[in-house]
C-alpha positions in Angstrom: 25.4 -13.1 7.5 26.1 -15.5 10.5 29.7 -16.0 11.4 31.1 -18.8 13.7 29.9 -18.6 17.3 26.5 -18.3 18.7 24.0 -15.6 17.4 21.8 -13.2 19.8 18.2 -12.2 19.1 17.1 -9.5 21.4 13.8 -7.5 22.1 12.9 -5.2 24.9 9.4 -4.3 25.9 8.1 -0.7 26.2 8.6 2.0 23.9 10.4 -0.3 21.5 7.8 -2.9 21.3 4.4 -1.5 19.5 1.7 -4.0 19.8 4.5 -6.5 21.8 5.1 -7.3 18.3 8.9 -7.4 19.0 8.9 -9.3 22.3 6.2 -11.5 20.9 8.6 -12.8 18.5 11.2 -13.7 21.3 8.4 -15.4 23.2 7.5 -17.2 20.4 10.9 -18.6 19.9 11.4 -19.3 23.5 8.3 -21.5 23.4 8.9 -23.2 19.8 12.6 -23.9 20.6 12.1 -24.9 24.0 14.6 -22.2 25.2 16.5 -22.9 28.7 16.8 -19.8 30.9 20.3 -19.4 32.1 20.7 -15.8 33.4 19.2 -12.7 34.3 20.1 -9.1 34.8 20.3 -7.7 38.3 17.4 -5.2 38.0 18.4 -3.0 41.1 20.6 -0.7 39.1 18.2 -0.5 35.9 14.9 -0.5 37.1 12.3 2.2 38.8 10.1 -0.4 40.8 7.3 2.7 41.1 7.4 2.5 37.2 7.8 -1.3 36.7 6.7 -2.7 40.0 7.3 -6.1 41.1 4.5 -8.7 41.2 3.8 -11.3 43.8 2.6 -14.9 42.9 1.2 -17.6 44.6 3.1 -21.0 44.8 0.8 -23.9 45.2 -1.8 -21.4 46.8 0.3 -21.1 50.0 3.8 -19.4 49.5 4.1 -15.9 48.0 7.1 -15.2 45.7 8.0 -11.7 44.4 9.1 -11.4 40.8 11.3 -8.8 39.9 11.1 -6.7 36.6 14.3 -7.5 34.5 16.0 -8.7 31.2 16.5 -12.4 30.7 18.8 -14.6 28.7 18.1 -18.2 27.3 19.8 -20.4 25.1 17.9 -22.2 22.2 20.1 -25.3 21.3 19.5 -27.8 18.5 20.3 -25.0 16.0 23.3 -24.2 14.1 24.5 -21.7 15.4 22.9 -22.0 18.7 20.8 -19.0 19.4 20.7 -16.9 22.6 17.4 -15.3 23.2 17.0 -12.0 25.3 14.0 -10.6 26.3 13.1 -8.1 29.0 12.0 -4.4 30.1 13.7 -1.4 28.5 15.4 -0.1 31.7 14.3 3.1 33.4 18.1 4.4 34.1 21.8 3.6 33.3 21.1 2.3 29.6 24.9 2.8 28.6 25.8 0.5 31.7 22.6 -2.1 30.9 23.9 -2.4 27.3 27.5 -2.9 28.2 26.3 -5.8 30.5 24.5 -7.5 27.6 27.3 -7.0 25.5 29.6 -8.9 28.0 27.2 -11.5 28.0 27.6 -11.8 24.0 31.6 -12.0 24.4 31.3 -14.6 27.2 28.8 -17.0 25.1 31.0 -16.2 22.0 28.4 -14.5 20.2 29.4 -13.0 16.9 26.2 -11.8 15.6 23.3 -9.9 17.2 19.9 -9.0 15.7 17.5 -6.9 17.6 13.9 -6.7 16.9 11.7 -3.9 17.6 8.4 -2.0 16.4 6.6 1.3 16.3 3.5 2.6 15.5 3.0 4.3 12.1 0.5 5.5 9.6 0.2 2.3 7.4 -2.8 0.3 6.4 -3.2 -3.2 8.1 -4.1 -4.6 4.8 -0.4 -4.2 3.2 2.7 -6.4 4.0 4.2 -4.8 7.1 6.9 -2.5 6.4 10.3 -3.6 7.8 13.2 -1.1 8.1 16.2 -1.0 9.9 20.1 -0.5 10.3 23.3 -2.5 10.2 26.8 -2.4 11.7 27.9 -1.6 8.0 27.0 -0.3 4.9 27.6 -3.6 2.9 25.5 -5.5 5.4 22.7 -3.1 4.9 22.8 -3.4 1.3 22.7 -7.2 1.4 19.7 -7.2 3.7 17.7 -4.9 1.5 17.3 -2.5 4.3 15.0 0.5 4.1 16.9 2.9 6.1 15.1 5.1 8.4 15.2 9.0 8.3 13.9 9.5 11.7 16.0 11.7 13.9 14.6 12.2 17.5 13.9 10.6 20.8 15.4 6.8 20.7 15.1 3.8 22.7 17.2 1.1 24.4 17.3 -0.8 21.1 19.3 1.7 19.4 21.6 2.2 22.5 22.2 -1.7 22.6 22.9 -1.7 18.6 25.4 1.1 19.1 27.0 -0.7 21.9 27.2 -4.0 19.9 28.6 -2.3 17.1 31.4 -0.5 19.1 32.2 -3.8 20.6 32.9 -5.2 17.2 30.1 -7.4 16.8 28.0 -7.7 13.5 24.6 -6.2 14.4 21.4 -5.5 12.7 18.1 -4.0 13.9 14.7 -4.6 12.2 11.9 -2.3 13.1 8.4 -3.3 12.1 5.8 -0.6 11.3 2.4 -1.3 13.2 -0.7 0.4 12.3 -1.4 2.8 14.8 -5.1 2.4 14.7 -4.9 -1.1 15.8 -2.2 -0.7 18.4 -3.5 -2.8 20.9 -1.3 -6.1 21.3 -1.0 -8.6 19.9 0.1 -7.9 16.3 0.9 -11.3 15.1 1.1 -10.0 11.4 4.3 -7.7 12.5 5.5 -10.6 14.7 5.5 -13.0 11.9 7.4 -10.2 9.5 10.1 -9.8 12.1 10.6 -13.4 12.4 10.9 -13.6 8.4 13.5 -10.7 8.4 15.7 -12.6 11.2 15.5 -15.8 9.4 16.9 -13.7 6.2 19.7 -12.2 8.4 20.8 -15.3 10.3 20.1 -17.7 7.5 18.7 -20.4 9.9 15.0 -21.9 9.6 12.8 -20.4 12.1 9.6 -22.4 13.4 6.6 -20.1 12.8 3.9 -22.6 14.6 0.7 -21.2 14.0 1.6 -17.7 13.6 0.7 -17.6 9.8 -2.9 -18.4 10.8 -2.9 -15.9 13.7 -1.7 -13.1 11.4 -4.5 -13.9 9.0 -7.1 -14.0 11.8 -5.9 -10.8 13.0 -6.4 -9.1 9.7 -9.7 -10.7 9.0 -10.7 -9.2 12.4 -9.5 -5.6 11.7 -11.3 -5.9 8.3 -14.4 -6.7 10.0 -13.8 -3.7 12.3 -13.4 -1.6 9.5 -16.8 -2.8 7.7 -18.5 -1.9 11.1 -17.3 1.8 11.1 -17.5 3.9 7.9 -15.1 6.5 9.4 -12.1 3.7 10.1 -12.9 2.2 6.7 -12.5 5.6 4.8 -9.1 6.2 6.8 -7.8 2.8 5.9 -8.8 3.3 2.4 -6.9 6.6 2.1 -3.8 4.9 3.5 -4.1 2.3 0.9 -4.2 4.6 -1.8 -1.1 6.3 -0.7 0.9 3.1 -0.1 1.3 1.3 -3.6 1.5 -2.3 -2.8 3.7 -3.1 -5.7 6.4 -0.6 -4.5 6.7 -2.6 -1.3 10.0 -4.5 -0.8 7.8 -7.7 0.2 6.4 -7.6 -3.4 9.8 -7.5 -5.3 11.2 -10.4 -6.8 14.0 -10.7 -4.3 11.7 -10.9 -1.5 9.7 -13.7 -3.2 12.8 -15.6 -4.0 13.8 -15.2 -0.2 10.3 -16.5 0.8 10.7 -19.5 -1.4 14.1 -20.1 0.1 12.8 -19.9 3.7 10.0 -22.6 2.6 12.7 -24.9 1.4 14.6 -24.7 4.3 12.0 -25.5 6.5 10.9 -28.3 4.4 14.2 -30.0 4.1 15.2 -29.0 7.9 11.9 -29.1 10.0 12.5 -27.8 13.4 13.8 -30.4 16.1 15.6 -32.5 13.6 
């Protein structure tokens, strides 16, 4: 779906980020791509410091430096197209102005495509593939990406506001939401992070370095399995969720999904990160 120009990947900690799955995906890419930070949103107009307090850091054990809560942008070079990474906190106020400021950055950086990553807690079993649903700036794009459209109506987070701002500004935008099992809400959730990165890879048609995330996801699932074996009530509850959710009907089990997974493998084999 990528067009000429850069692409942007964004995630915001807080309400939109169950188990830190979405912000964890951006943080992973910052490390893997050695992304260079270049800008930060001025937090004065957007954050309540009694809710998101600044922190004090010691520099070389002597100098004290205050770090303010904010949203930062970094550029990952070496990709075609280049990727702008956005990671920060959901603001406490003036959401529309905050999102308009990010859209201005997108225009200045010649960003044509925006992918937002988010996660929510849901009644889903950890043993099944992570369900991903979402929305896109047009119906054809949603169909192409095979998005399971959400029927949710109610309170929303800054991701939805940013999505709407991007679409209104003429940018191609898609938002992916990962469903995190609510009974293991404590971060991290590498299985959800991995699923979000797979969908971002599909949307942007670029090879995303996964590092040791696949093994972390398997270890996470084994850990929850062990927890269930030690608690019969949890095991019974998980079993009821599994019975309700037929794995064969999940998008990840479809022929198209298997084909896309194989394409991802070929891209990573033929174009390893850093080459």
